[in-house]
C-alpha positions in Angstrom: 125.0 153.7 160.8 121.8 155.6 159.7 123.8 157.5 157.1 125.2 154.2 155.7 121.7 152.7 155.6 120.3 155.9 153.9 123.0 155.7 151.2 122.4 152.1 150.5 118.7 152.7 150.3 119.3 155.6 147.9 121.5 153.5 145.7 118.9 150.8 145.5 116.3 153.4 144.5 118.6 154.8 141.8 119.2 151.3 140.4 115.4 150.8 140.2 115.0 154.1 138.5 117.8 153.4 136.0 116.3 150.0 135.2 112.8 151.5 134.8 114.1 154.1 132.3 116.0 151.4 130.4 112.9 149.1 130.2 110.8 152.1 129.1 113.2 152.7 126.2 113.1 149.0 125.3 109.4 149.5 124.4 110.8 150.9 121.2 111.4 147.8 119.2 114.4 149.2 117.3 116.1 150.1 120.6 115.3 146.6 122.1 116.8 144.9 119.0 119.9 147.1 119.2 120.7 146.4 122.9 119.8 142.7 122.6 123.0 142.3 120.6 125.1 143.6 123.5 125.8 140.6 125.8 125.6 142.3 129.2 123.0 142.2 131.9 120.1 144.6 131.9 121.3 146.1 135.2 124.6 147.0 133.5 123.0 148.3 130.3 120.7 150.5 132.4 123.6 152.6 133.4 124.1 153.7 129.8 120.5 154.2 128.7 121.0 157.7 127.4 124.2 156.9 125.5 122.6 153.7 124.1 119.7 155.7 122.9 122.0 158.0 121.0 123.9 155.0 119.6 120.8 153.4 118.5 119.6 156.5 116.6 122.9 156.9 114.8 122.9 153.2 113.9 119.4 153.5 112.5 120.5 156.6 110.5 123.4 154.5 109.0 121.0 151.7 107.9 119.0 154.0 105.7 121.8 156.4 104.6 122.3 157.1 100.9 125.8 158.6 101.3 128.0 161.1 103.2 126.1 164.0 101.7 122.9 162.7 103.5 124.6 161.8 106.8 122.3 162.7 109.8 124.8 161.8 112.6 126.6 164.2 114.8 130.0 163.5 113.2 129.6 163.1 109.4 130.7 159.7 108.3 130.8 158.2 111.8 128.5 156.4 114.2 128.8 156.6 118.0 128.7 152.9 118.9 129.1 150.8 122.1 131.9 148.3 122.8 132.2 145.9 125.7 135.3 146.3 127.8 135.7 144.2 130.9 131.9 143.9 131.5 131.4 147.6 131.0 130.5 149.6 128.0 132.8 152.1 126.1 131.6 154.3 123.3 133.6 155.3 120.3 133.1 156.7 116.8 133.3 154.2 114.0 133.5 155.1 110.3 130.5 154.1 108.2 130.8 152.2 105.0 130.8 155.4 102.9 133.5 157.0 105.1 135.6 153.9 104.9 135.3 153.9 101.1 136.2 157.6 101.0 139.2 157.1 103.4 140.5 154.3 101.3 140.1 156.3 98.1 141.9 159.3 99.6 144.5 157.6 101.7 147.3 158.7 99.3 146.6 162.3 100.2 148.2 161.7 103.6 151.5 161.9 101.6 150.8 165.6 100.8 151.5 168.2 103.5 149.3 171.2 103.0 149.7 174.6 104.7 146.9 177.1 104.3 145.5 176.0 101.0 141.8 175.5 100.1 140.0 172.2 100.0 139.8 172.2 96.2 143.6 172.1 96.1 143.7 169.2 98.5 141.4 167.2 96.2 143.0 168.3 92.9 143.3 165.6 90.4 144.8 165.3 86.9 141.5 163.9 85.5 139.7 167.0 86.6 142.1 169.6 85.1 140.4 172.3 83.0 141.1 171.3 79.4 139.1 173.8 77.4 141.9 176.3 77.0 144.8 175.4 74.7 147.1 177.9 76.5 147.3 175.3 79.3 148.3 172.3 77.2 152.1 173.0 77.3 152.1 173.1 81.1 149.9 170.0 81.4 152.3 168.1 79.0 155.2 169.2 81.2 153.5 167.8 84.3 152.6 164.6 82.6 156.3 164.1 81.6 157.4 164.9 85.2 155.1 162.2 86.5 156.4 159.7 84.0 160.1 160.5 84.6 160.2 161.1 88.3 160.3 157.4 89.4 163.5 156.9 87.4 165.1 160.3 88.3 164.1 161.9 91.6 166.5 164.8 91.0 164.9 166.3 87.9 164.2 170.1 87.9 160.9 171.5 89.2 158.9 174.3 87.6 158.6 178.0 88.1 155.0 178.5 86.9 153.9 182.1 86.6 151.0 183.9 84.9 147.6 185.5 85.2 145.7 185.6 88.5 143.3 182.7 89.1 144.3 180.6 86.1 144.8 177.5 88.1 148.6 177.4 88.6 148.4 175.9 92.1 145.7 173.4 91.1 147.8 172.0 88.3 150.9 171.3 90.4 148.7 170.0 93.3 147.1 167.6 90.9 150.5 166.3 89.9 151.6 166.0 93.6 148.4 164.0 94.3 149.0 161.7 91.4 152.6 161.0 92.7 151.2 160.6 96.2 149.5 157.4 94.9 153.0 156.1 94.4 153.8 157.0 98.0 155.8 160.1 97.1 155.8 162.7 99.9 155.3 166.3 99.0 154.3 169.7 100.6 152.4 172.7 99.4 152.8 175.9 101.4 151.1 179.2 100.8 154.2 181.3 101.1 152.9 184.6 102.6 151.0 182.8 105.4 153.8 180.3 106.0 156.2 183.2 106.8 153.7 184.7 109.2 153.2 181.3 110.9 156.9 180.8 111.3 157.4 184.1 112.9 154.7 183.2 115.5 156.4 179.8 116.2 159.9 180.9 117.4 159.4 179.3 120.8 157.6 176.1 119.7 158.1 174.1 116.5 160.0 176.6 114.3 162.9 174.4 113.5 160.9 171.3 112.7 158.7 173.4 110.3 161.6 174.8 108.4 163.5 171.5 108.3 160.5 169.6 107.0 160.1 172.0 104.1 163.8 171.9 103.3 163.9 168.1 103.1 160.5 167.0 101.7 161.0 165.2 98.4 158.6 167.5 96.4 157.9 171.1 97.4 155.6 173.8 96.1 156.1 177.3 97.3 152.8 178.8 96.3 152.3 182.5 95.5 155.8 183.6 96.0 156.0 187.4 95.3 152.7 188.0 97.2 154.4 188.3 100.6 155.6 191.5 102.2 159.4 191.2 101.8 161.6 191.3 104.9 165.3 190.6 105.2 164.5 187.8 107.6 162.0 186.1 105.3 164.3 186.3 102.3 167.7 185.7 103.9 167.0 183.5 106.9 164.1 181.4 105.5 163.8 181.4 101.7 167.5 181.4 100.9 168.4 178.5 103.2 165.5 176.5 101.8 166.4 176.9 98.2 170.1 176.6 98.9 169.5 173.2 100.6 167.2 171.9 97.9 169.6 173.0 95.2 172.5 171.2 96.8 170.4 168.0 97.4 168.8 168.3 93.9 165.3 168.1 95.4 162.5 169.0 92.9 161.1 172.3 93.8 158.1 174.2 92.4 157.0 177.8 92.6 153.8 179.6 91.5 153.7 183.3 91.1 151.9 186.2 89.4 155.4 187.6 88.7 157.9 186.5 86.1 161.4 185.7 87.4 162.7 189.2 86.6 159.9 191.0 88.5 160.3 188.5 91.4 164.0 189.5 91.6 163.0 193.1 91.9 160.3 192.3 94.4 162.7 190.4 96.6 165.2 193.2 96.6 163.0 195.7 98.3 162.3 195.1 102.0 160.8 197.5 104.5 164.2 198.9 105.6 166.5 198.5 102.5 167.1 197.7 98.9 169.5 194.8 98.4 169.9 193.6 94.8 172.7 191.2 95.7 170.8 189.2 98.2 167.8 189.1 96.0 169.9 187.9 93.1 171.4 185.1 95.3 167.9 183.7 95.8 166.9 184.1 92.2 170.0 182.3 90.9 169.1 179.3 93.2 165.5 179.3 91.9 166.8 179.3 88.4 169.0 176.3 89.2 166.1 174.4 90.7 163.5 175.0 88.0 162.4 175.4 84.4 160.1 178.3 83.6 156.7 178.2 82.1 154.1 180.9 81.7 150.4 180.3 81.7 147.9 182.9 80.6 144.3 181.7 80.9 140.9 182.7 82.0 140.3 183.4 85.7 138.8 180.1 86.9 137.7 181.6 90.2 135.1 183.8 88.7 
């Protein structure tokens, strides 16, 4: 009986202490104004004083914020705010006005699957393409024509784009994919060397789904082919079935490489354990069926 009385007494003391802490915070007018909008008793609000203090601070940051670049909150673009649920409080992150505007503006990018590519590629756009080098104009015209014609013919050939290191090959095709994403066209960009390494590590998990998605996605860019360490497995069990399927289904497929198609054929023929010209040629013939070739020689934009 004494134990029960002691527990009840302690609970009463705790409630008093919680309420005292809450009322102390309410001496701050901004905090008092913030919690006054939450239609719950003070005794209930007092249980969440610390969380409410954090929410109030984040709310105040948002009131005076000039943009995402100046966000002071714990999670950029979001405020940690309370919500009433059955006479209790829950706290959740809510996007601010700047984040909502950004999400709306970039929603189309959800249509582009990216694997191991940098942020600049994710945000590539046709309007920001480097235009000060006339050597790039032919490729840019090709991409413009593809955008214009794709809606009426979803089985047109893709592009094998090769050329000098750092000249923006990946950016150009990513910009085109992002433009088509605004029309709800699904696409994927995979950095080929890392994609193969990742597949090898996923044999016991989502291996099949990763391969099948790449095979069937409407638009595909295999980025930096020829930079990988060639293995018979990567060439014959992964690359060949992908290009075979996409050739049969006439799915537009794009490649970027530092190698022209002849040098790529030689590269693919030499694996760690053997030289196999025939299997390499089988892949190359499918790539030729899938694409038109364009070379781009330009300044290194990464410098």
